C-alpha positions in Angstrom: 0.0 0.0 0.0 1.4 3.4 -1.0 1.8 6.3 1.3 1.0 9.9 0.4 3.8 11.1 2.7 6.3 8.8 0.9 5.1 10.1 -2.4 5.5 13.8 -1.4 9.0 13.2 0.0 10.0 11.4 -3.2 8.6 14.2 -5.3 10.5 16.7 -3.2 13.8 14.9 -4.0 13.0 14.7 -7.7 12.3 18.4 -7.7 15.7 19.1 -6.4 17.4 16.8 -8.9 15.3 17.3 -12.1 13.4 20.5 -11.6 9.8 20.3 -12.8 10.4 17.3 -15.0 8.8 14.9 -12.5 5.9 16.1 -10.5 2.6 15.0 -8.8 0.9 14.9 -12.2 3.1 12.4 -14.0 4.6 10.4 -11.1 2.4 7.5 -9.8 3.6 5.2 -7.0 1.7 2.0 -6.2 2.2 -1.1 -4.1 1.5 -4.8 -4.4 -0.1 -4.6 -0.9 2.1 -7.3 0.5 1.1 -8.1 4.1 4.7 -8.8 5.1 6.3 -5.4 4.6 7.8 -3.2 7.3 5.1 -1.0 8.8 5.2 2.6 10.1 5.6 4.5 6.9 2.0 5.8 6.6 1.1 9.1 8.2 -2.2 8.0 9.8 -2.7 6.3 13.1 -5.0 3.5 12.0 -2.4 2.3 9.5 0.4 2.4 12.1 -1.2 0.5 15.0 0.6 -2.7 14.3 4.0 -0.9 14.4 3.0 1.2 17.4 3.4 4.4 15.5 5.5 6.0 12.8 8.9 4.2 12.1 11.5 6.5 10.6 13.7 3.7 9.4 10.9 2.1 7.3 9.9 5.5 5.9 13.5 6.5 4.9 14.2 3.1 3.3 11.2 3.4 1.0 11.9 7.0 0.1 15.6 6.2 -0.6 14.8 3.1 -2.6 12.1 4.7 -4.7 14.2 7.8 -5.4 17.1 5.7 -6.4 14.9 3.6 -8.7 13.7 6.7 -10.5 17.2 8.0 -10.8 18.4 4.7 -12.4 15.4 4.7 -14.8 16.1 8.3 -15.8 19.8 7.5 -16.5 18.8 4.4 -18.5 16.5 6.1 -20.9 16.8 4.7 -24.4 14.6 3.9 -27.4 12.3 0.9 -27.0 9.6 -1.1 -28.7 6.5 -1.5 -26.5 3.7 -4.0 -27.0 0.8 -5.5 -25.0 -0.3 -9.1 -24.5 -3.1 -10.7 -22.4 -4.1 -14.2 -21.4 -6.0 -16.2 -18.8 -4.1 -17.6 -15.7 -5.8 -20.4 -13.9 -4.9 -21.8 -10.5 -3.4 -18.7 -8.9 -6.4 -17.0 -7.3 -9.9 -17.7 -5.9 -12.6 -15.5 -4.4 -12.2 -15.5 -0.6 -15.8 -14.1 -0.2 -17.9 -16.2 -2.6 -21.1 -15.6 -0.8 -20.6 -11.8 -1.0 -20.1 -12.2 -4.7 -23.4 -14.0 -5.0 -25.2 -10.9 -3.7 -24.5 -9.3 -7.1 -27.4 -9.3 -9.5 -27.7 -12.5 -11.5 -27.5 -10.7 -14.9 -24.3 -9.1 -13.7 -22.7 -12.4 -12.7 -23.8 -14.0 -16.0 -21.4 -11.8 -17.8 -18.4 -13.5 -16.4 -17.1 -17.1 -16.4 -15.5 -16.8 -12.9 -16.2 -15.0 -9.7 -12.8 -13.3 -9.8 -10.7 -11.8 -12.6 -8.4 -14.4 -14.2 -6.8 -12.2 -16.8 -3.1 -11.3 -16.8 -2.0 -8.4 -18.9 1.7 -7.6 -19.6 3.4 -4.6 -21.1 6.5 -5.8 -23.0 9.5 -3.4 -23.3 12.1 -4.5 -25.8 15.3 -3.3 -27.5 14.2 -1.8 -30.8 16.8 -3.3 -33.1 15.4 -6.9 -33.0 11.7 -6.1 -32.8 11.0 -3.0 -35.1 9.8 -5.2 -37.9 7.3 -7.0 -35.5 5.9 -3.9 -33.8 5.9 -1.4 -36.6 6.2 1.4 -34.1 9.2 2.5 -32.1 8.8 4.4 -28.9 11.4 6.4 -27.1 10.4 5.8 -23.5 11.0 8.8 -21.3 9.5 11.3 -18.8 8.0 13.6 -21.3 4.3 13.6 -22.3 5.1 12.1 -25.7 6.5 8.6 -26.4 8.0 10.0 -29.6 6.2 7.4 -31.8 8.1 6.9 -35.1 5.8 5.8 -37.9 6.8 2.4 -39.2 5.6 -0.2 -41.7 3.0 -2.3 -39.9 3.1 -5.0 -42.6 3.7 -7.6 -39.9 0.5 -6.7 -38.1 -3.1 -5.9 -38.8 -4.9 -2.6 -39.3 -5.7 -2.4 -35.5 -2.0 -2.9 -34.6 -2.2 -6.5 -33.5 0.9 -8.5 -34.1 -0.5 -11.7 -35.7 2.1 -14.4 -35.9 4.8 -12.2 -34.5 6.7 -13.4 -31.5 9.3 -11.6 -29.4 12.6 -13.3 -28.5 13.8 -13.8 -24.9 17.1 -12.1 -25.4 15.8 -8.7 -26.6 14.0 -7.6 -23.4 14.5 -4.5 -21.3 11.6 -5.3 -18.9 7.9 -6.0 -18.5 5.1 -5.0 -16.2 2.5 -7.7 -15.4 -0.9 -7.0 -14.0 -2.8 -9.9 -12.3 -5.2 -9.8 -9.4 -4.1 -11.8 -6.3 -3.5 -10.6 -2.8 0.0 -10.9 -1.4 -1.1 -13.1 1.5 0.5 -16.4 0.7 2.7 -15.8 3.8 0.2 -15.9 6.6 0.0 -13.7 9.6 2.3 -15.8 11.7 5.2 -14.9 9.4 7.7 -12.6 11.2 9.9 -11.8 8.1 9.8 -9.1 5.5 8.6 -10.6 2.2 7.4 -9.4 -1.2 5.1 -12.5 -1.0 4.0 -14.1 -4.3 4.5 -11.1 -6.5 7.9 -10.5 -5.1 8.7 -14.2 -5.7 7.4 -13.9 -9.3 9.6 -10.9 -10.0 12.6 -12.5 -8.4 12.2 -15.8 -10.3 11.8 -14.1 -13.7 14.7 -11.6 -13.2 17.0 -14.4 -12.0 16.2 -16.6 -15.0 16.9 -13.7 -17.3 20.2 -13.0 -15.6 21.2 -16.7 -15.8 20.3 -16.8 -19.5 22.2 -13.6 -20.2 25.3 -14.9 -18.4 25.2 -18.2 -20.4 24.8 -16.2 -23.6 27.8 -14.1 -22.7 29.8 -17.2 -21.9 28.9 -18.7 -25.2 29.7 -15.5 -27.0 33.1 -15.4 -25.3 33.8 -19.0 -26.2 32.9 -18.4 -29.8 35.1 -15.3 -29.9 38.0 -17.3 -28.6 37.4 -20.0 -31.2 37.2 -17.4 -34.0 40.5 -15.9 -32.8 42.2 -19.2 -32.8 40.7 -22.4 -31.5 42.8 -24.6 -29.2 44.7 -21.9 -27.5 45.1 -22.4 -23.8 46.0 -18.8 -23.0 43.5 -17.2 -20.6 42.7 -13.5 -20.1 42.8 -12.2 -16.5 39.5 -13.0 -14.8 38.7 -16.1 -16.9 39.3 -18.5 -14.0 37.1 -16.3 -11.7 34.3 -16.2 -14.3 34.5 -20.0 -14.8 34.4 -20.4 -11.0 31.3 -18.2 -10.8 29.7 -20.2 -13.7 30.3 -23.5 -11.9 28.9 -22.0 -8.7 25.5 -21.1 -10.1 25.4 -24.3 -12.3 25.8 -26.3 -9.1 23.0 -24.3 -7.4 20.7 -24.7 -10.4 21.4 -28.5 -10.4 20.7 -28.7 -6.7 17.4 -26.9 -7.2 16.4 -29.2 -10.1 17.2 -32.3 -8.1 15.3 -31.0 -5.1 12.3 -30.4 -7.3 12.5 -33.9 -8.8 12.6 -35.3 -5.3 9.4 -33.5 -4.5 10.9 -31.0 -2.1 8.8 -27.8 -2.7 9.6 -26.2 0.6 13.1 -25.3 -0.7 11.9 -24.1 -4.0 11.7 -20.4 -3.3 14.9 -20.1 -1.3 16.9 -22.2 -3.7 15.5 -20.4 -6.8 16.2 -17.0 -5.4 19.6 -17.9 -4.0 20.9 -17.8 -7.6 20.5 -14.0 -7.3 23.7 -13.6 -5.2 26.1 -14.3 -8.0 24.2 -13.2 -11.0 23.3 -9.9 -9.5 26.9 -9.3 -8.7 27.7 -10.0 -12.4 25.0 -7.7 -13.5 26.3 -4.7 -11.5 29.8 -5.4 -12.7 28.7 -5.7 -16.3 30.0 -9.3 -16.5 27.9 -10.4 -19.5 24.4 -9.4 -18.2 22.3 -7.0 -20.2 21.8 -4.2 -17.8 18.5 -3.1 -16.5 15.9 -5.9 -17.2 13.1 -5.5 -14.7 10.1 -7.7 -14.1 7.4 -5.8 -12.2 4.4 -7.8 -11.0 1.6 -5.3 -10.2 -2.0 -5.6 -8.9 -5.0 -5.2 -11.1 -8.7 -5.7 -10.0 -7.6 -7.4 -6.8 -10.8 -7.1 -4.7 -11.3 -10.4 -2.8 -8.8 -12.4 -4.8 -6.8 -14.8 -2.6 -3.7 -16.9 -3.3 -5.0 -19.5 -0.8 -6.5 -21.6 -3.6 -7.4 -24.7 -1.5 -10.1 -22.7 0.3 -10.6 -21.8 4.0 -10.6 -24.4 6.8 -10.9 -24.5 10.5 -7.7 -24.9 12.4 -9.3 -27.0 15.2 -11.4 -29.5 13.2 -10.0 -29.4 9.7 -13.5 -28.9 8.4 -14.4 -26.1 5.9 -15.3 -22.8 7.6 -18.9 -21.5 7.6 -18.9 -19.8 4.3 -21.3 -17.0 5.0 -19.4 -15.7 8.0 -15.9 -17.3 7.7 -16.1 -18.6 11.2 -15.5 -21.9 13.0 -17.7 -22.4 16.0 -18.6 -18.8 15.8 -15.0 -17.6 16.0 -13.2 -15.9 13.1 -9.7 -16.6 14.5 -9.8 -20.3 13.6 -10.8 -19.8 9.9 -7.7 -19.7 7.7 -7.2 -20.0 4.0 -4.9 -22.7 2.7 -2.3 -22.2 -0.1 -1.4 -24.8 -2.7 1.4 -26.3 -0.6 -0.4 -26.0 2.8 0.8 -26.0 5.6 4.1 -24.7 4.1 3.4 -21.1 3.3 6.9 -20.5 1.9 6.3 -23.2 -0.7 2.8 -21.8 -1.4 4.4 -18.4 -2.0 6.8 -20.0 -4.5 4.1 -21.8 -6.3 1.8 -18.8 -6.8 4.8 -16.7 -7.8 6.0 -19.4 -10.2 2.5 -19.5 -11.9 2.6 -15.8 -12.4 6.2 -15.8 -13.7 5.4 -18.7 -16.1 2.4 -16.9 -17.5 4.3 -13.7 -18.0 7.0 -15.7 -19.9 4.3 -17.3 -22.1 2.8 -13.9 -22.8 6.2 -12.5 -23.6 6.4 -14.9 -26.5 2.7 -14.6 -27.5 1.0 -12.5 -30.2 0.4 -9.0 -29.0 -0.6 -5.5 -29.9 1.9 -2.8 -30.7 1.7 0.3 -28.5 1.8 3.7 -30.2 0.8 7.2 -29.5 1.1 9.8 -26.8 1.6 9.4 -23.1 -1.0 11.3 -21.1 -2.0 11.6 -17.5 -4.5 13.1 -15.1 -4.0 13.7 -11.4 -6.4 15.2 -8.8 -6.8 15.5 -5.1 -10.3 14.7 -3.8 -12.0 15.5 -0.5 -13.7 12.1 0.0 -15.5 13.3 3.1 -17.8 15.7 1.2 -18.1 14.7 -2.4 -21.3 15.1 -4.3 -22.2 11.9 -6.3 -24.6 12.2 -9.2 -27.2 9.5 -9.7 -26.7 7.0 -12.5 -27.6 3.4 -13.4 -24.4 2.5 -11.4 -24.7 4.8 -8.4 -27.3 6.5 -6.3 -27.2 10.2 -5.7 -25.8 11.5 -2.5 -22.9 13.0 -0.6 -19.9 11.2 0.9 -19.0 11.6 4.5 -16.0 11.2 6.8 -14.4 7.7 6.9 -15.4 5.1 9.5 -14.6 1.4 10.0 -17.3 -1.2 10.4 -17.6 -4.1 12.8 -16.8 -6.6 10.0 -13.5 -4.8 9.4 -12.3 -6.1 12.7 -13.1 -9.7 11.6 -10.4 -9.6 8.9 -10.5 -12.1 6.1 -9.7 -15.8 5.6 -6.2 -14.6 4.5 -5.7 -12.9 7.8 -8.4 -13.4 10.5 -9.1 -10.7 13.1 -9.7 -11.3 16.8 -12.3 -11.3 19.5 -15.9 -12.0 18.6 -16.2 -10.1 15.3 -17.6 -11.8 12.2 -17.7 -10.9 8.5 -21.0 -9.7 7.1 -22.1 -8.1 10.4 -24.7 -5.5 9.5 -26.1 -5.2 13.1 -23.1 -4.4 15.3 -25.1 -5.7 18.2 -22.3 -6.2 20.7 -23.0 -3.8 23.6 -19.4 -4.0 24.8 -17.9 -2.8 21.5 -20.5 -0.1 21.2 -19.4 1.2 24.6 -15.8 1.1 23.5 -16.6 2.9 20.2 -18.6 5.7 22.0 -15.8 6.2 24.5 -13.3 6.8 21.7 -15.5 8.8 19.4 -19.3 8.4 19.2 -20.6 8.7 15.6 -23.4 11.2 15.0 -26.8 10.1 13.7 -25.8 11.7 10.4 -22.6 9.8 10.2 -24.3 6.5 11.0 -27.0 7.2 8.3 -24.3 7.9 5.8 -22.5 4.7 6.4 -25.6 2.5 6.7 -26.2 -0.4 6.5 -22.6 -0.7 7.8 -22.6 -0.4 11.6 -19.7 1.8 12.7 -17.0 0.4 15.1 -14.4 3.1 14.8 -15.4 6.7 13.9 -12.0 7.3 12.4 -12.8 10.3 10.3 -13.4 12.3 13.5 -10.5 11.1 15.6 -7.6 13.5 15.5 -5.4 12.4 18.5 -2.5 12.1 18.6 -2.9 12.9 14.8 -5.6 12.0 12.2 -6.5 8.3 12.1 -7.5 8.2 8.4 -7.3 10.6 5.5 -10.1 12.8 4.2 -8.3 14.0 1.1 -7.0 11.4 -1.2 -5.4 11.5 -4.6 -6.3 9.7 -7.9 -4.2 9.3 -11.0 -4.9 7.9 -14.5 -2.1 7.2 -17.0 -2.5 6.4 -20.6 0.3 4.9 -22.6 -0.4 5.3 -26.3 -3.4 3.3 -27.5 -3.8 1.2 -24.3 
């Protein structure tokens, strides 16, 4: 989850370095919403309760890392061919609130094959020399509001820009962005370690594979060059023995991982797979045969109630399925937990869901796609969500928004991370007298506030609590980006 305060601090740094080139209008920061990140970087009390307040170290690490990433990207600007591909990914998400989905109108549900989005979309960014014929358009990616589209012969595609029969190669990539909806909750709430969860695993897996491939290609190229210069020579250049030692090291690691997989040892899959990063990343930063800058970003899309715990939710005490309508076991939410594909090993489940996303992204990298061309455009606005007039339409009822408040069901959590005490999901009564007393002691909601949030019963009147500082924001920001024709 992104922080407004982090965004503002990053923008302040970019202002110092680049003047007005990067600003609130054209810089958008988003997060995968992993539940295993350091806390304390958000500027509102409700979001910092688990960390017992603001944590300067967490905040500074994010600001430093994001600023550095922007700086690297700015310095790495170069022409690129950009294209788009989409496909369906099965087995990586389920709806964790299926009964809530059934409350949607039948004609609405009939429009979709599944009760969650199963589509993965990827943006493919490639070196232009090897793909210009396939895309028909060359884009100079940069911070300006134009991609600098260069008209090209689209003989390889169709009139709508689709790349029929055209495939990209694996060695011409600069990076990709994948959008697929699944919560980063493969690591359950007993996990004490920082983790990018399944999307971090997907990015790590794909980037490491790319680095390994690039290192192998460089080694082959070096060997071919030696052969061309005079096969059979036993003379070595300085560093050859070190490079061969490195090659043997990651080959040994790769073999160990493959053998472990064949022996049915999924628990070691994530650690073994990502341990290959140690050497190949060192090679990348030293320029030892790795094409610089390939980045695999796995972002969220219509995430909603999508869960990576694809086996469903079960009771910890009995092993029976939870009560579906309330996600409880014997009336308690704490015992109802979702199970990942390698349950009870959450690390292995994280690796599996990450691998599924990485594999689909690789498949779409090679698939037919649509060339991206045209302008870059963006819109950004700050909105006071506590007093916004909503017009009536076939999708909305007319009204005015009000200050934020958290309901009783919020405290029940989800099957990916249950809450505590006697809260249950789907509670529209809020009948517990004890928690009503607690609520009214902290900040009693007015009749107008309760009517505005109805039928949700208010547990925490967060929009009106300002001590020691605001508990939730009233003013939020929204951004829309357009990249060419997508």
